[in-house]
N, C-alpha and C positions, 0 to 999 in steps of 0.2 A: 433638357439639355444633356445630351449623352457625352460620355467620356470625360466629363469635368467633375471635379470633386465639389459637390454641393454639400452644404453642411447645415441645413436648418429646416425643420418643419415645426411650426408653432401652432399652439392652440388658438391662433387668431386667423381669421379668414380675410385676405386682402384682395380686392379687385381694383385695379388701377385703370382709370379712364383718361383719355387725353383732354387737355384743356380746351374748353369751349366747343368740343365736337360731340357727335353722337357715337355710340359704339358700333352701329351697324355699318358694315362695309369699310371699316377702317383698315389700313395696312397693318401688318403684324406688329411693327414697331410702335404703333399707336394704340394697340389694344390694351385694356387695363391689366395690370398685374393682379394676382389673386393670392391672398394669404388667409388661411383658415386656422384660427387658434382655438383649440378645444381643451379647456381645463378638465381636470379629472376629479369628480366628486365635489365640485364647487356649488354651494347652495344659492338659492334665489335671494336669500337675505344676507349673504356675506358681504356684498358690495354696498358701499354707502349710497351709491346712486340709485339703488333699489330699496335700501332700508336705512333711513337716517339714524336709526338706533344701533346699527352695526358697531360692534366693539373692535373692528379691525380697520386700520387705515388702508385705504385702497386709492391713493391719489391718482395713479396712472389710469386705472380703469374708470374712475370718476371723470377724469379729463376726457377720456375717449367718449364717454357718454355725452359730455357737454359739446363735443365736436361732431357728434354723430346722432344716429337714430336709435332709441332704446325701445325694444319690444317688451311688452309686459305680459304677453300670453304666448310665449315660445316654449316648445316642448322637445325633449329628447325623444328619440324613437322608442326608447325603453327606459326602465328605471335602473338599469345597470349597464356596465361598460361595453361588453362585446356586441350585443345586439344594436346598441346605438351607433357604434362605429360602422357596423355593416350597413345600417340604414343611411348614414351620412354619405358613404362612398358609393352606394348603389341606387339610392332613391327608392328603396324597397323596405318595408317593414321586415325585420329579421325573422318573424315567425313564418315567413314564406320560405326561409332557408331550413336546413335540417335542424337548426338550433331552436327548440321550442320553449326552453326555459334555461335559467342559469347563465353562466359565462364559460368561455374556454379556459383551459389551462395553458401553461407555458410551453408544453410539448404537443399541444393539440394540432392536428393538421389544418390546412387552410379551409376557412369557412366560405369565403367568396368563391363562387363556382368558377370553373376554369374559363368559360366563355362569357361570363357576366360583364356587361358594360359598366364601367365605373366613372366616377367623377374625374379621375386622372385621365382616363381614355378620352373623355369629352374635351378636356383642356389640351391634351397632347395633339389630338386631331385638329384643334383650333390654332395650332402653331405655338403652343406654350412649352417652355422648359418646365418639367414637373418634378417636384421633390416632396418627400415625406421625411420628417425628422421627429422622433419621439416614441411614444408608447404605441405599439401596433395592436396587440391583443385581438387579432383576427385569425390566428393560426398561421403556422409556417410548415413547409415541407422540407424536412431534412432527409438525407439518404439513410437507409437502414444499414445497421452494422452487418447484417446478413441479408444480402439482396435476394436470396431464395425464399425468405420468409414472406408471408402475405402482408399486404398493407394494413395499417391500423384500421380497425373497424369498431363499431359501437356507437352509442349515443354521444353527441358532441359534448354534452354537459358532464360526461364521465371523463375525468382527466387521465390521460396516459402518463406513465411515470418517466418516459424518455429512455428507459434502459435499452431499448431496441434501436435507438437512433444514434447516428454519428454526429454528435453536436459540435465536434471539432471541424467538421467538413463544411463546405459551402452549401447554401440552401439549394434545393432543386426547384422550389417555387416560393415566391414571396412578393413584396411590393413591386419589384421591378418587372414582374410578369403581369402586373395589374395596371399598367399605365404610367408608373413612376419611372422617370429617367434616373433619378437619384434617390437613394434611401439611406438613412442612418437611424436605426431603430433599436429599441429593446423589445424582446418578444412579447412581453405581457405586462401586467402591473408591476410596480416596484416591490411588491411583497410576494411575487410568484416566480420561482426559478424556471428556467436558467437565467442567471444574472450576467448579461454580456451585451456588447454592442455588435450589431451587424451592419456593415456598410456595403451597400450594393450586393447584399446576400452573402458577404464574406465576414467571418468573425474578425474583429480588429485585433484579437489575441486568441491564439489556439491553445494557450496554456491554461488549463482549468484546475480549480481547487474547490474544496467544499466551503461554503459559507454557512456558519451556524446561525440558526434562526433566533428570533427575539420575540417575546410576547408581553413585555412589560417595559414601561408603563403604558396606559391606555393610548392607543394610536401609534405607538412606536413598535410596529409589528411587521415581521417578515418571516417567511418560511425557510427552513433549512434546505439548501440545495446547491447545485453546481453554479460556480461563478468563474468568469475569466479573471486572470490575475490583475488586469488593468482596471477592473470595475470597482469604483468607490461609490457606494450607495448614496452617501451624503452629498456627493458632488454632482449627481445625475441631473437635477433640475438646472443648475447653472450651466452644465456642459451642453445640454440640449439647447438652451437659450443662446449660447455662444455659437453653436453650429448653425442655428437659424440665422443669426446675424451674418455669419460668413456666407451663407447661401445667398442672402439678399445682396451683400456687397458684390459678390462675384457675378451674380446675374444682372446686376444693374449696369454692368459694362457691355452687355450684349444687346443686339437689336431686338431679339425675340422677347416677348413678355414671359413672365414666370408665374407659376402657381406653386405655392408653398402650403402644405398641410402640416400643421404643428400640433400634434396631440401631446400635451404636457403630461407629466407624471404626478402633478400636484393639484390640489392638496390631498390626494389619495394617501392612505397609509403606505409606508411608514411616514409619520410626520417628523421630518428631519430639517427644521429650519437651521440655517447656518448661524454662527455666533452673532453676526451682524443683525439678525432679525429676531433673536431670542429676546422676549420681553417687549416686542414692538406693539403687541396687541393687548387687549384686556379679555381675550378669549382663549388663553392658554397656548399650548404648543400648536394646536390646530390653527388658531388665529394667527400665530406668528408665521406659520407655513403659508397661509393665505396671503399675508403681507409680502412674503418673499415671492410668491407667484405673481402678485401685482408688479413687483419690481422687475422681474424677468420679462414680463410682457411689456412694461414701460421701456426697457432697453431695446427691445425689438422694434417698437414703434419709433423710438428716437433714432435708430439706425436708418429706418425707412425715410423719416423726415429729413435727416441730415444729408441724404443722397438726392434730395429734390423729388422724391417719389410721392409725396403726400397727396398732391392734387389728383394724381392719376392712379390712385390705389384705393381699393375698397378693402377695409378691414372688417371681418366678422369675428367677433369674440363670443364664445359660448361655453357650455359645459355639457358633459356626457350624461349627467343625471343629477339628482339632488345631493345634498350633503349627507355624509355619514355622521349625523349629529344625534346622538342617542339621548334618552331621558337623563342618564347620569351626567352627560356633558352639560345639559341644560340646568341641572341642579347645581353643578359646580360653578357655572358661569351664567347665572340667571339673566343677566342684562343682554346677553347675546343669543340670537336665534338664527342659526345658519340658514334655515329654510323660511325665514320670515314668518308671516301669519299662516303659512300653508300647513296642512295636516300631513304628518308622516315624514319620511326620510328616504334616502336612497333605498332602492329595492321595492318600494311600496307602489301600489296602484293609486293611492291618494296623491294629491297635487305635489306634495313635498318630494315625491319620488322622481318626478319627471318635468315639472315646470322649472325652467332654467333661465339664467341671464342670457340675453342675446342682444348684442350691440353691433351696429353697422356704421362705420365711418367712411364717408365718401365726399370730401369737401366740394367737389365740382358739382355734384348732383343732389346730395342729401343735406337738408338744412340741419345744422347743428342744434343740439339741445332739444330735439323733438321727441315725442313719444308716440308709439303706434300700439294700438290695442288688438290688432288682428291676431287670430290664432295661426301660428306657423309651427312647423316641425323641422327638425334637422334634415329629414329626408327631402325637404323642399329646395335645398341648395342646388341640386342637379337641374331641375326644371328652370330655376331662376337664372342660373348662369348660362344655360342653353339659350334662353330668350335674350339675355343681354348680349350674347355673342352671335345671335342670329343663326344658331345651329339647330338642326333637326335631330331629335332623339330617336333611336330605334324604337319600333313599335312595341317590342318586348322588354323595353328598359324602363326603369324608374316609374313603375305604375303607382307608386304612393308619393309622388313628388308633384308639388303645386308651385306655380310661378308667382312669387311675390314681388317681382320687379316693378309692377305698377305702384306699389307703395314707395319704392325708392325713386322712381322716375317722375311720377306725377304729384308726389306728396299728398296723395289721397289716403289719409289715415283712417278712413271710415269703411272703405270697400272691403267686403268679405273675400278672403282668399280661398278658404277651404270650405266644402260643404260639411265636412266632419273630420274628426281625427280619432285614431285608435291608440290607446295606451296599453302597455304590457308590463307586468311585474316580473320579479325574479322567479317566482314559482310558476309563471305561465298564466296568471289571471289576466283577463281582458276587461277593458272598459272602452266605451265610445262616448265621444263628446260631440254634440251638435248644438251650436249656439251657446246658450248659457246652461244647457242641460247635460249632465254627465250620468251615464248609466254604468254601473259596475256589475259584471256578471260573476258574482261570488261574495263570499262572507269575509269580513275583516280586511286587512291591509294587503294580502297577497304577498307580503314581504316580511320584514323583520319587526315591524311595529305591532304592538298589541292593541286590539280594539277594546277600549274600556267604556264605550258608549252604552246608552240604555237600549240601543237597537242592535247590539252586537250579535244577537241570535238570528237575525234576518239573513236569508241566504242570497240576497241581492241588494243593491243600493242605488239610490237616485238622489242627485244633489242639484240644486239651483246655484251655480257658481257666481252668478251676478249678485244674488241676495246673500249668499252664504259661501264666500270664498274659502273658508276654513273647513268646509264639509262637516258641519256639526249636526245638521238636521237631515236625516234620511227620510225622503218623501216617497219611498217605494209603495207604501200602503195607500197613500193619498192619491197617487197618480199611476195606477196600474196600466192604464191604456197607453200612456206616454212611454212608460218603461218597456212595454211589450213592443211598441213601434221601434224604439231604439235597439232593442235586442234583435229584432228581425233585420234591421239595417246592419248591425254588427256582423251577423251571420253572412249576409250578402257580400259585404266588403272583405270579410275573411276569405271567402271562397273565390271572389272574382276580382277584387281590387278595383281600379279605376281605368277608364279609357285614357288615351293620351290627352284628350281635351279636358279631362278632369271630371267628367260625368260618371256616375255610377253605372256599371254595366247591368 
């Protein structure tokens, strides 16, 4: 929707479908709306619909689960922020991009290639008004202060300091050049400068000041850096939620369907629950921030429902990686386990790093209160929506995206969607999963967690996730032939990816 002030992108993904009809061949005004809500660092065990022992009240997301389909084996494309976001929007694992490890900084240039086909392109070409509201963290291009200087160079994981960039100016390249008609974003995580809002590539305020960083107490952390004078860090989450609701209200008045991508800033650090939510959980400040995240999502859903959009909307809610829940947090709040029974945390190659909540609500086609055990990845949204809208993807697009629409449309919760899935840690460590077997090409977690197991000296790992979901027994010595087969498969997929039909080249 061009030329209109859209104001919301939420970490929930909504596809709306018309009552009683099929998606294929529908006129534009009957196509489903789509909203993607992506939480930031929310763990598999934070929501009570995934973990009955969670010490955080999450009534809105629990209700969403009761009204929709809950996936138990969904994975982010990486164990950290930037690469997962790249994968969600392109349908490609981010290791195929220049970013081989780590994440981007706030002043990093655009990671998504100039001519790369995106999820927003798909929806825009299908007649949708497209919008993104929230945390971008995929790099942005600002003009240089001295245009005669060369462009920024170097490895993407090495953060530029921004001193050569004109941050007060309009972007030269951002979300609006990647298929989004409307954008209202912050450049990076809420703890990485610059701290400002950009609406359709323009700063909402060009008056900049320095914001002093904070590193105490645990979780209430942000770096010192430039901020716009209108930026109030503690109000960011609510602000983005309100903009998302405005976007929905405004677009509900139009004939064309809308696509809203809402990457939230929470519960990533800094943990800044407002006074209303302080003390709401039994998991400290982090838990309180998760409770506020649930409330913001609930208000977005309530806005959709109040406008009569519930039946014709698919909501997908998920997270960009596992929770940043460290051993010290577990010691302080032993009753809560943000990543459930899974081993590890955000950043790790172990399941706690990348297995995430994934809920789809679609009242017209998806039976509420159901559970699917298929393995899916956030890269799979591209192929799934293309199929639902009867659109052909370019041959060079989304090679790591698999269509899970049969699970939604036929309620066949047993059919396998993917032949395998690749995982990637913050340090660049790889693993591959095929069926219940997971092979890790490296030693330890590949992230922030310490390996304290009796097999920590082994240089590779093999786990049977069906028998051992917590990855406690490394079977690499017992099944070397299987491990070698998986290793060879990993190499082939790293080099070639998949054909459009989903078979390995």
